[in-house]
MIKEVEX-213677 format. One line per field, with one value per residue: residue in three letters; x, y, z of N, C-alpha, C in turn. Coordinates in steps of 0.1 Angstrom, whole numbers, plus 2048, in hexadecimal, padded with zeros to 3 digits. Layout:
% MIKEVEX-213677
type	(ala ...) $
nxx	(X ...) $
nyy	(Y ...) $
nzz	(Z ...) $
caxx	(X ...) $
cayy	(Y ...) $
cazz	(Z ...) $
cxx	(X ...) $
cyy	(Y ...) $
czz	(Z ...) $
END
This chain:
% MIKEVEX-213677
type	(met thr ala leu arg leu his gly gly pro gly pro asp gly pro ala arg trp asp phe ser ser asn gly his pro ala gly pro cys pro asp ala leu ala ala val gln ala ala asp pro cys arg tyr pro asp pro ser his gln ala leu arg ala ala leu gly ala phe his gly val asp pro asp gln val leu ile ala ala ser gly ser glu phe ile gln arg ile ser ala ile gly ala arg leu ala pro gly pro val gln val pro pro thr ala tyr gly asp tyr ala leu ala ala arg ala his gly arg thr val val thr ala val asp gly pro ala pro thr leu arg trp trp ala glu pro ser ser pro leu gly arg asp ala ala pro pro ala ala pro gly ala cys pro thr val leu asp cys val tyr ala pro leu arg leu asp ser thr gly arg trp thr asp ala asp arg ala ala ala ile thr leu his ser pro gly lys ala leu gly leu leu gly val arg ala ala tyr ala leu leu pro ala ala asp ala val ala trp asp val ala ala trp arg his ala leu leu ala ala glu pro ser trp pro leu gly gly gln gly val ala leu leu gln ala trp cys his pro ala val gln gln trp leu asp gln ser arg pro gln leu arg ala trp arg asp ser leu arg gln gln leu ala asp arg gly val val leu ala asp ser val thr pro phe phe gly ala leu leu gln leu asp ala gln ala leu arg arg his gly val ala val arg asp ala ala ser phe gly leu pro gly trp val arg leu asn ala leu pro pro pro ala gln ala ala leu leu his val val asp his ala arg ser ala thr pro glu pro ala arg) $
nxx	(309 2E6 2D1 2B6 295 278 256 232 215 20E 224 23C 22B 213 1F4 1E9 1CB 1C0 1CC 1DF 1F5 1FB 1F7 1E0 1C1 1A9 18E 18D 18B 18A 16C 168 182 18C 17B 185 19F 19A 18F 1A3 1B6 1C8 1D7 1E4 200 203 205 227 232 21F 20F 1F3 1EC 1FF 1F6 1DC 1E2 1F2 1DE 1CD 1DD 1E3 1FA 215 215 22F 23C 235 23F 23F 23D 246 240 23E 254 265 26A 278 290 299 29C 2AF 2C5 2C9 2CE 2E6 2F8 2F3 2F4 307 30C 301 2E2 2C4 2AE 28E 28F 27F 273 268 27A 285 28E 2A8 2B4 2B5 2C6 2DE 2E3 2EC 304 303 305 2F1 2DE 2CD 2CA 2C2 2D5 2EC 304 301 2E6 2E2 2CC 2AB 293 272 253 231 211 225 235 23D 22A 216 215 214 22D 244 250 271 288 28D 27F 286 2A1 2B2 2AE 290 27C 25B 249 229 218 206 1F6 1DC 1CE 1CC 1BC 1B8 1BE 1D0 1EA 20D 21B 21D 20D 221 238 234 235 24F 25B 262 247 23B 225 20E 1F4 1E8 1E6 1D4 1BD 1B8 1C3 1DC 1EA 1ED 206 210 21B 223 237 239 24B 25B 254 26D 274 26F 281 2A4 2B4 2BD 2A3 29D 2B3 2B2 298 29D 2B0 2A2 28D 29C 2A5 28E 27B 271 24F 245 22D 213 1F4 1E0 1EC 1EC 1D0 1C9 1D6 1C9 1AF 1B2 1B1 197 178 164 172 183 16E 164 17A 17B 162 166 176 16B 162 17A 186 176 17A 196 197 187 196 1AE 1A4 19B 1B3 1C2 1B2 1BB 1D4 1E8 203 201 208 202 1EF 1E6 1DA 1CA 1DA 1F2 20B 213 21C 21B 225 225 230 235 236 229 20F 209 205 1EC 1DD 1DF 1EE 207 21B 23B 24E 269 27B 275 282 277 27A 268 24F 230 21F 1FE 1E1 1C1 1AB 18A 16F 16C 186 194 189 194 1B0 1AF 1A6 1BC 1CF 1C3 1C3 1DF 1E5 1D7 1E5 1FD 210 20A 220 236 22F) $
nyy	(D0B D11 D0F CF9 D04 CFB CF7 CF8 CF0 CF3 CE0 CDA CC9 CD4 CDD CC8 CB4 CB2 CC6 CC6 CD2 CED D0B D1C D2C D14 D16 D2A D3E D5F D6F D8C D96 D88 D93 DAE DAB DA1 DB7 DC9 DE0 DD6 DE5 DFB E0A E05 E1D E23 E29 E21 E2F E33 E19 E12 E24 E1A E00 E07 E14 DFE DEE DFF E0F E26 E31 E32 E1C E07 DF0 DE6 DC7 DB1 D97 D7F D70 D7F D94 D86 D80 D9A DA7 D96 D9B DB7 DB6 DA8 DBB DD1 DC6 DAF D8D D6F D60 D58 D3D D2B D0A CF8 D02 D18 D14 D29 D3E D36 D30 D49 D57 D49 D4D D66 D64 D5F D50 D37 D31 D1D D17 D26 D2C D2F D40 D64 D71 D88 D8C D80 D66 D5F D4D D4D D42 D25 D16 CF6 CEC CFB D06 D17 D2F D3A D5B D69 D71 D8C D9E DB6 DB9 DB4 DB6 DA6 D90 D8A D72 D74 D67 D52 D5A D65 D4E D40 D2A D21 D2B D49 D4E D54 D6B D8B DAC DBF DB0 DAB DC6 DCB DBE DB7 DB3 D9C D99 D87 D86 D77 D5B D58 D61 D50 D54 D4D D50 D6B D80 D91 DA5 DB3 DC5 DCF DE6 DEA E04 E1E E22 E0A DF6 DEA DEF E00 E0C E1F E1F E05 E06 E19 E0C DF5 E00 E0B DF5 DEB DDD DEF DF7 DE1 DD3 DC8 DD2 DBF DB5 DCD DD0 DB9 DBE DD5 DCD DBC DCC DD2 DD2 DBF DAA DA1 D99 D83 D72 D6E D61 D4A D39 D26 D12 D0A D00 CEA CDA CD5 CC7 CB1 CA4 C9E C8D C77 C6F C68 C53 C40 C3B C4D C62 C81 CA4 CBE CDB CFE D08 D05 CF3 CD8 CC1 CA0 C7E C6D C58 C52 C54 C73 C76 C60 C64 C7A C6F C65 C7B C8B CA4 CAA CBB CB5 CB5 CB5 CC9 CDC CD3 CBC C9F C84 C8C C9B CB9 CC2 CD2 CDB CD2 CD4 CBC CAA CA9 CA0 C86 C7B C7B C69 C52 C4B C47 C31 C1E C1B C10 BF8 BEB BE6 BCC BB7 BB6 B9A B81) $
nzz	(43B 439 455 459 459 46A 468 470 45B 437 421 407 3F9 3FB 40D 428 42B 445 45B 476 47D 47C 490 48E 495 49E 497 485 466 477 471 46E 46D 456 442 443 43A 420 415 413 400 3E5 3D3 3DB 3ED 410 42B 431 44A 45B 46D 476 47C 490 4A3 4A8 4B2 4C8 4D8 4DC 4EC 501 501 4F8 4D6 4CB 4D7 4C8 4B1 48F 47D 463 467 482 480 471 483 496 489 484 49D 4A9 498 49D 4B9 4B9 4B2 4C4 4DD 4E1 4E7 4FA 4F1 500 500 504 512 503 4E6 4CB 4AE 49F 4AF 4B9 4A1 494 4A6 4A3 488 489 495 4B0 4D1 4DE 4FB 514 52F 54E 560 551 53C 53E 52C 510 501 504 4FF 504 506 509 50C 507 4EA 4DE 4F0 4FC 516 536 53E 554 55B 557 572 573 55C 54F 550 53A 516 511 4FF 4FD 4EF 4E4 4D4 4D8 4ED 4E9 4E4 4FC 511 52B 54D 557 552 55B 55A 566 563 567 561 545 53C 53E 52A 507 4F3 4DC 4C2 4AD 49D 489 48D 4A3 497 483 46A 45C 444 440 445 460 47B 49B 4B4 4D6 4E6 507 51F 524 53F 54B 549 549 534 515 507 4F3 4E2 4D7 4CB 4B7 4A8 4A0 491 47D 470 466 44B 42D 42A 43B 43E 428 419 422 439 449 44B 459 473 47B 47D 492 4A8 4AB 4BE 4B7 4AB 4C0 4D1 4C2 4C4 4E0 4E4 4D7 4E6 4F9 4E7 4DB 4F2 4F7 4E0 4E3 4FB 4F5 4E0 4EE 502 4F3 4E7 4FE 508 4F6 4FF 4FA 503 511 512 52B 524 51E 508 4E7 4D9 4DF 4EC 4E2 4E6 4CD 4BF 4A4 483 474 458 44F 459 44A 431 433 432 448 45C 473 48C 48E 4AC 4B0 4A8 4BA 4D0 4DB 4D4 4C5 4CD 4C2 4B7 4BB 4AE 4B9 4A5 495 49A 482 478 48E 48F 478 47E 495 489 479 48D 49B 487 483 49C 49C 488 492 49E 4BB 4D7 4DC 4F5) $
caxx	(2FC 2DB 2C9 2A8 28A 26D 249 226 20E 211 231 23D 220 206 1EE 1E2 1BC 1BE 1D9 1E0 203 1FB 1F0 1D6 1B4 1A3 181 18E 190 180 165 16A 190 18D 175 18E 1AA 196 18B 1AF 1BA 1D6 1DC 1EB 209 1FF 20E 233 234 214 20B 1E6 1EC 206 1ED 1D2 1E8 1F5 1D2 1C8 1E5 1E4 208 217 218 23D 240 230 247 238 246 240 23B 245 261 26E 26F 282 29D 29E 2A1 2BB 2D0 2CC 2D4 2F4 300 2F2 2F6 30D 30C 2F8 2D3 2BD 2A1 289 294 277 26E 268 288 28A 296 2B6 2B9 2B8 2D1 2EA 2E5 2F4 311 301 304 2E3 2DE 2C0 2CA 2C1 2E2 2F8 30A 2F7 2E2 2DF 2BE 2A4 286 268 247 227 214 230 233 232 221 20A 215 218 23B 247 259 27E 288 28E 27D 28B 2AF 2B8 2A3 289 271 251 241 21C 210 1FB 1EF 1CE 1C8 1CC 1AF 1B8 1C7 1D4 1F9 216 221 215 20D 22E 241 232 239 25E 260 25E 23D 23A 217 20C 1E6 1E2 1E3 1C8 1B2 1B6 1C8 1EA 1F0 1EF 211 210 21E 228 23D 238 257 257 258 27B 276 26B 28C 2B1 2BC 2BB 298 29E 2BD 2AC 28D 2A3 2B6 297 286 2A5 2A6 281 279 267 242 245 220 20A 1E6 1DA 1F1 1E7 1C2 1C8 1D9 1BF 1A3 1B6 1AE 188 171 15D 17C 186 163 164 184 176 157 16A 17F 164 162 188 189 16F 181 1A2 194 182 1A1 1B7 19E 19B 1C1 1C5 1AC 1C3 1E1 1F2 208 1FE 20D 1F8 1EF 1DB 1D6 1C4 1E5 1F8 215 20F 225 211 22C 222 238 22E 234 21F 202 206 200 1DE 1D7 1DF 1FB 20A 227 246 253 277 282 272 289 270 279 25E 242 22A 216 1F1 1D8 1B4 1A2 17C 16C 16F 194 198 185 19E 1BC 1AD 1A5 1CA 1D5 1BD 1C8 1ED 1E6 1D3 1EE 209 20F 20C 22D 236 22E) $
cayy	(D06 D17 D06 CF6 D09 CF2 CFE CF0 CF5 CEC CDF CDA CC1 CDA CDB CBB CB6 CB3 CCB CC8 CD7 CFC D10 D26 D2A D09 D1A D37 D4C D68 D75 D9A D98 D84 D9E DB9 DA7 DA0 DC4 DD1 DE5 DD1 DED E07 E08 E0B E27 E1C E2B E1A E38 E31 E0C E12 E2B E11 DF5 E0D E16 DF1 DE9 E09 E14 E31 E2B E30 E0F DFD DED DDE DBD DAA D8B D7C D6A D8B D9C D7E D82 DA8 DAB D8F DA3 DC3 DB2 DA4 DC8 DDA DBE DA2 D83 D64 D61 D4E D38 D21 CFC CF3 D0F D1A D14 D36 D46 D32 D31 D57 D5B D43 D54 D73 D61 D5F D44 D34 D2A D1A D17 D33 D2E D30 D4E D6F D74 D96 D8C D75 D63 D58 D4B D4A D34 D20 D0C CEF CE5 D03 D06 D23 D31 D45 D65 D69 D78 D9B D9F DC2 DBA DB4 DB5 D99 D90 D80 D6E D73 D63 D49 D5F D66 D40 D3A D25 D1F D33 D57 D4F D57 D78 D96 DB8 DC5 DA8 DAE DD3 DCC DB6 DBA DA9 D9A D95 D83 D82 D6E D4E D59 D65 D46 D5A D4B D54 D79 D82 D9E DA4 DBF DC3 DDA DE9 DEF E12 E1F E21 DFD DED DEF DF1 E0D E0A E28 E1A DF9 E0A E20 E02 DEC E08 E0D DE8 DE7 DDE DF8 DF1 DD3 DCD DCC DD6 DB5 DB5 DD8 DCE DAF DC4 DDF DC5 DB6 DD6 DD5 DCA DB3 D9F D9C D92 D76 D6A D6A D58 D3D D31 D1A D08 D05 CF7 CDD CD2 CD0 CBD CA5 C9D C99 C81 C6C C6A C62 C46 C37 C39 C57 C6A C8F CAF CC8 CE7 D08 D0D CFA CE9 CD1 CB7 C92 C73 C66 C4C C4F C5C C7E C74 C55 C6B C83 C66 C63 C88 C91 CAA CAE CC3 CAE CBE CB3 CD6 CE4 CCD CB1 C94 C79 C92 CA3 CC3 CC0 CDC CD5 CD5 CD0 CAD CA2 CA7 C97 C78 C76 C77 C5E C47 C47 C41 C24 C15 C17 C07 BEB BE5 BE3 BBF BB6 BB0 B8C B80) $
cazz	(437 441 45D 454 461 46A 46C 46C 44F 42B 41C 3F8 3F3 3FD 41B 42B 42D 453 45F 484 480 47E 49C 48B 49D 497 492 47D 46A 47D 465 46C 469 448 43A 443 432 413 410 412 3F3 3E1 3C9 3E0 3F8 41D 431 435 458 463 479 47B 481 49D 4AD 4AC 4BA 4D5 4E0 4E0 4F8 50B 501 4EE 4C8 4C9 4DC 4BF 4A5 485 478 458 46D 48E 47C 46C 48E 49D 482 485 4AB 4AB 492 4A5 4C6 4B7 4B1 4D0 4EA 4DD 4F3 4F9 4F0 508 4FA 50D 50F 4F8 4E0 4BD 4A9 498 4B9 4B9 493 491 4AE 49D 47B 48B 49C 4BF 4D9 4E3 508 519 53D 554 567 548 539 53E 51E 50D 4FB 509 4F9 50C 4FF 514 50E 4FF 4E0 4D9 4FA 500 524 53C 540 55E 556 55D 57F 570 54E 54A 552 52D 50D 512 4F6 501 4E3 4E9 4C9 4DC 4F8 4E6 4E4 509 515 539 556 553 550 567 558 56B 55A 568 559 537 539 53E 51F 4F9 4F1 4CE 4BF 4A0 49F 47F 492 4AB 48E 478 45D 45C 438 440 44D 466 489 4A1 4C1 4DF 4EF 514 522 528 54E 550 546 54C 527 50E 4FE 4E8 4D8 4D1 4C3 4AC 49F 49A 487 471 469 461 43C 428 429 441 43C 41D 41D 429 447 450 44E 464 480 47E 481 49F 4B2 4AB 4C8 4B1 4A9 4CD 4D6 4BB 4CA 4EE 4E3 4D1 4EE 4FE 4DC 4DA 4FD 4F6 4D6 4E8 505 4EE 4DA 4F9 509 4E9 4E6 50B 508 4EE 505 4F5 50D 50D 51B 52F 51B 520 4FA 4DE 4D5 4EA 4E8 4E3 4E2 4C5 4BA 496 47A 46E 44A 44D 45B 43E 426 436 432 456 45E 481 48D 495 4B6 4B2 4A7 4C7 4DB 4E0 4CA 4C8 4CF 4B8 4BC 4B5 4B0 4BB 49A 497 49B 477 477 499 48B 46E 485 49D 480 476 49A 49D 47C 486 4A7 498 47F 49A 4A5 4C9 4DA 4E1 504) $
cxx	(2F1 2D3 2BB 29E 27E 261 23D 220 213 220 231 231 213 200 1E8 1D3 1B9 1CB 1D9 1ED 204 1F3 1E6 1C9 1AC 195 181 18B 185 179 168 179 192 187 17E 199 1A6 192 198 1B2 1C7 1DD 1E4 1F5 201 209 21B 236 22A 210 1FE 1E5 1F3 1FD 1E2 1D7 1EC 1E9 1CC 1CF 1E7 1F3 209 21A 227 243 23C 23A 23F 242 23E 23A 242 253 26B 273 27A 290 2A2 2A3 2AE 2C7 2D4 2D3 2E3 2FD 2FF 2F6 2FB 30E 302 2E9 2CD 2B0 29C 28E 28C 270 26E 276 28D 291 2A5 2BC 2BD 2C4 2DE 2ED 2ED 2FF 30F 300 2F6 2E5 2CF 2BF 2CA 2CE 2EE 2FD 2FE 2F3 2E1 2D2 2B8 297 27E 25B 23C 219 21F 22C 23F 227 215 209 218 227 23D 251 267 27E 287 28C 284 29A 2B7 2AC 29D 27D 267 248 233 212 204 1F3 1E0 1C6 1C8 1BE 1AD 1C2 1C9 1E2 200 21D 218 215 21B 239 240 237 248 264 25C 254 23B 22C 215 1FE 1E0 1DE 1D5 1BB 1B0 1BA 1D7 1F1 1F2 1FA 212 213 222 22E 23B 245 253 25A 266 27D 273 276 29A 2BA 2B6 2B0 299 2A8 2B8 2A1 293 2A9 2AC 28F 28F 2A6 298 280 26F 25A 242 238 21A 1FD 1DF 1DF 1ED 1D8 1C1 1CB 1CF 1B3 1A6 1B1 19F 182 16A 166 180 17B 162 16E 180 16B 15B 172 177 164 170 18B 182 176 18E 1A0 18F 18E 1AB 1B1 19E 1A9 1C5 1BF 1B3 1D1 1EB 1F6 206 205 202 1FA 1E3 1D6 1CF 1CE 1EC 202 20F 21A 21D 217 228 22B 230 22C 22A 211 1FF 201 1F1 1D7 1D7 1ED 1FC 218 231 24D 262 27F 27F 27A 282 26F 26F 250 23D 222 209 1E8 1CA 1AA 194 17A 16F 17E 199 195 18F 1AB 1BA 1AC 1B3 1D1 1D0 1C2 1D6 1EE 1E2 1DC 1FB 208 211 219 22C 236 236) $
cyy	(D0C D0D D05 CFC D00 CF9 CF4 CF6 CEE CEB CDF CD2 CC8 CD7 CCD CBE CB9 CB8 CCF CCF CE6 D00 D1B D22 D1F D0C D26 D34 D54 D70 D84 D9D D93 D8E DAA DB7 DA6 DAD DCD DD4 DE0 DDA DF9 E03 E0C E16 E20 E1E E25 E22 E34 E23 E0C E1A E21 E05 DFB E0F E09 DEC DF3 E0E E1F E2A E29 E23 E04 DFB DE3 DD4 DB6 D9D D89 D78 D75 D92 D94 D80 D90 DAB DA2 D96 DAF DC0 DAE DB0 DD0 DD3 DB0 D99 D78 D68 D55 D4A D2E D13 CF6 CFF D0E D1C D20 D3F D43 D33 D3F D5B D55 D49 D60 D71 D61 D51 D43 D2C D27 D1B D25 D36 D2E D3E D58 D72 D83 D97 D7F D73 D5B D57 D46 D4D D30 D17 D03 CEA CEE D04 D14 D23 D3D D4E D64 D72 D87 D9D DAB DC3 DBA DB3 DA7 D9A D86 D7E D6B D6E D5A D4E D61 D59 D39 D36 D23 D28 D41 D59 D54 D64 D82 DA2 DBE DBD DAB DBC DD5 DC4 DBC DAF DA8 D94 D92 D7E D79 D60 D4E D5B D5A D4B D59 D50 D63 D7C D90 D9D DB2 DBC DD0 DDB DED DFE E13 E1D E13 DF2 DF3 DF0 DFC E0A E12 E24 E0E DFD E10 E15 DF8 DF3 E09 E00 DE3 DE7 DE9 DF1 DE2 DCC DD1 DCF DCC DB4 DC1 DD6 DC4 DB6 DCE DD8 DBF DBF DD8 DCC DBE DA7 D99 D94 D84 D6D D65 D5F D4A D34 D25 D0F D02 CFC CEA CD4 CCC CC5 CB0 C9D C97 C8D C75 C66 C63 C54 C3C C35 C42 C60 C79 C99 CB9 CD4 CF1 D0E D02 CF0 CE3 CC6 CA9 C89 C6A C59 C48 C59 C66 C7C C6A C5B C73 C7B C63 C71 C90 C97 CAD CB5 CBA CB8 CBD CC0 CDF CDE CC2 CA6 C89 C7F C99 CAE CC2 CCC CD6 CD9 CD1 CC1 CA5 C9F C9E C88 C72 C72 C6B C51 C42 C41 C33 C1A C11 C0E BF9 BE3 BE1 BD5 BBF BB1 BA2 B8B B73) $
czz	(440 448 458 45E 45F 46F 46A 45F 443 428 40D 3F1 3F5 40A 41C 42E 43C 459 46E 488 482 48A 499 493 496 492 489 46F 470 471 463 467 45A 43F 438 439 423 40D 40F 403 3EF 3D7 3CE 3EB 405 421 436 444 461 46F 47E 481 48F 4A7 4B2 4B5 4C8 4DE 4E4 4EC 503 50C 4F7 4E0 4C5 4CE 4D3 4B3 49C 480 46D 45C 47A 48B 478 478 496 497 485 493 4AE 4A4 499 4B2 4C4 4B7 4BE 4DD 4E6 4EA 4F0 4F8 4F7 502 504 509 504 4F2 4D1 4B8 4A3 4A2 4B8 4AB 490 499 4A7 490 47D 495 4AB 4C5 4DE 4F0 50C 528 544 55C 55F 547 538 530 51C 505 500 502 503 504 50A 50E 504 4F4 4E0 4E3 4FE 50F 529 53E 549 558 55D 56A 57D 561 547 54B 544 523 50D 509 4FA 4F5 4E8 4DE 4CD 4E8 4F5 4E6 4F1 50D 524 541 550 551 55C 565 55D 560 55B 561 54A 533 539 532 511 4F6 4E2 4CB 4B0 49F 494 484 49A 4A2 483 46A 45C 44F 437 44A 453 475 48E 4AF 4C9 4E7 4FD 515 527 537 554 54F 549 540 520 503 4F1 4DD 4D1 4C7 4B6 4A2 499 48F 47A 469 463 452 439 426 42E 43F 42F 422 425 438 44F 454 459 472 484 483 48F 4AA 4B4 4B6 4C3 4AF 4B6 4D3 4CF 4C2 4D8 4ED 4DE 4DB 4F5 4F3 4DB 4E6 4FC 4EB 4DB 4F2 4FF 4E8 4E4 4FF 4FF 4E7 4F3 50C 500 4F3 501 501 509 517 51F 526 520 513 4F3 4DA 4E1 4E4 4EB 4DF 4DA 4BF 4AC 48E 473 45F 447 44F 44F 432 427 436 43F 458 46D 481 495 49F 4B8 4B1 4B2 4D2 4E2 4D6 4CF 4CA 4C2 4BE 4B4 4B8 4B1 4B1 49D 496 48F 475 482 495 481 475 48E 495 47C 482 49C 493 47F 492 4A4 48F 486 4A1 4B4 4CC 4DF 4F0 508) $
END
């Protein structure tokens, strides 16, 4: 039986009016990125080798274009590198104790053992996320990021609102960094991602062999025209400026929602991102009946918790109304 994959966002019943479950930019979409996507020519194939795009992404990150791998999405890359790793470096896959479920699902789909403890069997592929999901917390790097293929999922790095993180430039240079800008730009429906391989002299494993295998397993035309447009826009200064200027607003929305929930006695987890974990003690399906969607965090390893994105004030008011209604309907315990 195929394991169930759980995600935020719309389900079979369509989108909720107030969707706190997805981690897209709460103030998005980015106008310039949206315009670029809308202007993409849907009648032509993009360059299947994505040479111009890889050059732009390489220049944006200050790496050689040969270090850039294009992916149809972050999820596609998770599956692809899990499959390649099963052949090049069979053995356990290490995932964080609380993490996006696709890391473990992909490993098990390719017959690999999943471990979480740092003192367990030596892994041959490691997953890290910084900031992490579902809690949006800083995560320290492993002791030796370059000792074996280590993938640092950077999907939420552009949405960091506090601190600078615990990964140094040298740590990042020794890892495979995975980037999926659609979340940061508020364009979740455009599926596009890329990964940066480390330089060969920065790690203890054979980067060239992994690059060759990952390219060989890449689907033809991993991106359509809209995906190419999104990643090209990601490299533009105006798009990065929009993201920079939006962070104070996101911080204010997050702090407001956290304070209002804390005032109601809701237990909250610390976070450096717009999203955070909450012990809301309300059934997600019951909330959905009121037009409010939250992300049940059980599949992340946190049963009883939900993940909330800091949406604008009208959405927050809708969530708090449901919370207040549920609290008022709950009878006081007998004394």
